[in-house]
C-alpha positions as CSV (number, residue, x, y, z in Angstrom):
1,L,0.3,0.2,-0.2
2,Q,2.7,2.2,0.9
3,R,4.6,1.5,-2.7
4,Q,1.2,1.8,-4.2
5,A,0.5,5.3,-2.4
6,L,4.3,6.7,-4.1
7,I,3.3,5.5,-7.2
8,D,0.5,7.3,-7.1
9,A,1.3,10.4,-5.8
10,A,4.5,10.5,-8.7
11,A,2.0,10.1,-11.4
12,L,-0.4,12.7,-10.2
13,A,2.5,15.3,-10.2
14,N,3.4,14.0,-13.6
15,V,6.6,12.7,-12.4
16,D,8.2,9.5,-15.0
17,L,8.6,7.1,-12.5
18,A,11.6,5.0,-13.6
19,G,11.7,2.0,-10.0
20,L,10.9,2.9,-6.1
21,V,14.3,1.9,-3.8
22,S,14.1,1.5,-0.2
23,D,15.4,3.3,2.4
24,G,17.4,-0.3,2.8
25,V,18.9,-0.7,0.1
26,A,19.3,3.5,-0.6
27,V,21.6,2.8,2.7
28,G,23.0,0.0,1.2
29,I,24.9,1.4,-2.2
30,N,25.7,4.2,0.0
31,Y,27.3,2.1,2.2
32,A,28.9,-0.6,-0.7
33,N,30.2,2.8,-2.1
34,S,32.3,4.3,0.3
35,P,35.5,4.2,0.8
36,A,36.0,1.7,4.0
37,A,33.5,-0.4,2.1
38,K,33.8,-3.9,2.2
39,L,32.8,-5.9,-0.7
40,D,31.7,-9.6,-1.3
41,Q,30.0,-9.8,2.3
42,R,26.6,-10.1,4.0
43,I,24.7,-7.0,5.7
44,V,21.6,-6.1,7.4
45,V,20.6,-2.2,7.6
46,Y,18.8,-2.5,10.7
47,D,16.8,1.2,10.7
48,L,14.7,1.6,13.4
49,G,13.3,5.2,12.1
50,A,10.3,7.6,13.3
51,S,7.7,5.5,12.1
52,A,8.7,1.8,12.3
53,A,11.9,-1.1,12.7
54,S,13.3,-2.1,9.6
55,A,16.0,-4.8,8.5
56,T,17.5,-5.3,5.2
57,L,19.2,-7.5,4.1
58,L,21.9,-7.2,1.8
59,N,24.2,-9.1,-0.5
60,L,27.4,-7.4,-1.9
61,Q,29.3,-8.4,-4.2
62,D,32.4,-7.1,-6.5
63,L,31.8,-8.3,-9.9
64,E,35.1,-7.2,-11.9
65,G,34.8,-3.7,-10.2
66,N,31.4,-3.1,-10.4
67,V,29.2,-4.3,-7.0
68,E,26.2,-5.9,-7.7
69,I,23.2,-5.5,-4.7
70,T,21.6,-8.6,-4.1
71,V,18.4,-8.0,-1.4
72,E,17.8,-11.5,0.6
73,G,15.5,-10.9,3.5
74,Y,13.1,-8.3,4.8
75,G,11.7,-7.7,8.5
76,S,9.9,-5.1,9.9
77,D,7.2,-4.2,12.8
78,T,5.8,-0.9,12.6
79,L,4.8,-1.3,16.4
80,T,8.1,-0.7,18.0
81,S,9.8,2.9,16.0
82,G,11.0,6.2,17.8
83,Q,7.5,7.6,17.7
84,S,5.9,4.9,19.8
85,L,9.5,5.3,22.5
86,T,8.4,9.1,22.6
87,L,4.5,8.2,23.2
88,L,5.8,6.3,26.2
89,L,7.7,9.2,27.8
90,R,4.6,11.7,26.7
91,E,2.5,9.4,29.4
92,L,5.3,9.0,31.8
93,L,5.2,12.6,31.9
94,L,1.9,13.3,31.9
95,H,1.3,9.9,34.9
96,K,4.5,11.7,37.1
97,F,2.4,15.8,36.3
98,N,-1.4,14.1,37.6
99,K,0.3,12.1,40.3
100,E,1.6,15.5,41.1
101,Q,-2.2,17.2,41.2
102,E,-3.5,14.4,42.8
103,K,-0.9,14.9,46.5
104,K,-2.7,18.7,46.1
105,Y,-6.1,17.2,45.7
106,H,-5.8,18.4,42.1
107,P,-7.8,16.9,39.1
108,E,-6.3,15.1,36.4
109,A,-5.3,17.6,34.3
110,E,-7.5,17.2,30.7
111,R,-6.2,15.4,27.8
112,T,-5.9,18.7,25.1
113,P,-3.9,18.5,22.0
114,R,-2.4,21.6,23.5
115,L,-1.5,19.8,26.0
116,L,-0.1,16.5,24.2
117,N,1.4,17.8,21.9
118,R,3.5,20.1,24.7
119,I,4.5,17.7,26.5
120,W,5.6,15.2,23.4
121,R,7.8,18.2,22.7
122,E,9.6,17.4,25.9
123,A,8.4,13.6,25.5
124,E,11.0,14.1,21.9
125,R,13.7,16.5,23.8
126,A,13.6,13.5,27.0
127,K,14.5,10.6,24.3
128,Q,17.5,12.3,22.7
129,V,18.5,13.2,27.0
130,L,17.9,9.7,27.4
131,S,20.3,7.9,24.8
132,A,23.2,9.8,26.2
133,N,22.5,10.2,29.9
134,N,21.3,8.6,33.0
135,E,18.9,11.0,33.9
136,V,16.6,14.2,32.3
137,H,15.6,16.7,34.2
138,V,11.9,18.3,32.8
139,H,10.6,21.1,33.8
140,M,7.4,23.5,32.0
141,E,6.1,26.1,33.4
142,N,2.2,26.1,33.5
143,L,1.6,23.2,31.8
144,A,-2.2,23.0,33.3
145,D,-3.8,25.2,35.7
146,D,-1.5,27.1,36.2
147,E,0.8,24.8,38.0
148,D,3.9,23.2,36.3
149,L,5.6,20.3,35.6
150,S,8.6,19.7,37.1
151,V,10.7,15.8,37.4
152,K,12.8,13.4,36.7
153,I,12.9,10.6,34.7
154,T,15.6,7.9,34.7
155,R,17.4,5.6,32.0
156,E,15.7,2.9,34.3
157,E,12.6,4.4,34.7
158,F,12.3,4.9,30.8
159,E,13.4,0.7,30.0
160,K,11.1,0.3,32.6
161,E,8.2,1.7,30.5
162,A,9.6,0.4,26.7
163,E,10.3,-3.3,27.9
164,W,8.2,-4.5,25.5
165,Q,9.5,-2.8,23.2
166,R,12.7,-4.2,23.7
167,Q,11.8,-7.8,22.7
168,R,10.6,-6.9,19.9
169,V,13.7,-5.0,18.7
170,V,14.9,-7.8,17.5
171,Q,12.4,-9.8,15.2
172,P,12.8,-7.5,12.4
173,L,16.3,-9.0,12.3
174,L,15.1,-12.0,13.0
175,T,13.1,-12.3,10.7
176,A,15.2,-10.7,7.5
177,V,17.5,-13.5,8.5
178,Q,15.3,-16.6,9.0
179,N,16.3,-17.8,5.5
180,L,20.2,-18.1,5.7
181,P,21.1,-21.6,6.4
182,K,23.9,-20.0,9.5
183,K,20.5,-17.2,10.0
184,I,23.1,-14.8,12.5
185,D,26.0,-16.7,11.4
186,S,26.0,-16.0,8.1
187,I,26.2,-12.0,8.9
188,D,29.1,-10.1,8.9
189,Q,28.0,-6.7,9.7
190,V,24.6,-4.7,10.5
191,V,24.6,-1.2,9.7
192,L,22.7,0.9,12.1
193,V,20.7,3.7,10.8
194,G,17.3,6.0,12.2
195,G,17.8,8.1,14.9
196,A,15.6,5.9,17.9
197,S,19.1,3.0,16.4
198,R,21.1,5.5,19.0
199,T,19.0,4.0,22.1
200,P,20.9,2.9,24.7
201,F,18.8,-0.8,25.3
202,V,17.9,-1.2,21.3
203,I,21.7,-1.1,21.1
204,E,22.3,-3.2,24.0
205,A,19.4,-5.8,22.6
206,L,21.4,-6.2,18.7
207,K,24.6,-6.7,20.6
208,N,23.7,-9.4,22.4
209,L,22.2,-11.0,18.8
210,V,25.5,-10.8,16.1
211,G,28.3,-9.4,19.1
212,E,29.5,-5.8,19.4
213,Q,31.9,-6.7,16.7
214,K,29.5,-7.0,13.9
215,L,27.8,-3.4,14.8
216,S,27.9,-0.1,12.2
217,R,27.1,2.9,13.7
218,N,29.1,5.1,11.2
219,V,27.2,5.3,8.6
220,N,25.8,9.1,7.4
221,A,22.2,7.6,6.6
């Protein structure tokens, strides 16, 4: 459906569409043509972006100076994404705010679009901070009913809320390699792309699956 939607959009815009290349293949082409690329190997492009987690298994071959890229597998999960992690943090922030309101015998904050949007922006910032730090302080003035939000969230709290996603992050990769004889052992490298792929528990889960030596985080994608 997504591919057809792109084709239809191109037609409406009078664009002559020669073909579609997925994000994973596009990253593979970028990687294969970089000076540091190693050919004659299998790589998985693991993309944890805003809307989904995906893994594209690519076979890179050097054929007399020409690079041949073959897609050998693919896996995805639309329930695991950067936005879903932000949503977890937004709900955690709102829960903490309402707990403080309860202590003051105030009613819970009304979930208005304006309030949810404000908390979403802070949740996105908190997620980025927690990728590099063990805790983050969030302060928002006059969030609701003239009350401020001032709380601390630790990485441990965040990861506890995201436990169900921790168990899912490797599934796209496992799906992508399911037809290989040696499964994970057949992979030479896992290339990480997408902002949420830098989340510590995501890196830890992938490291436990494929080993630290196979993780590549230096592709600008």
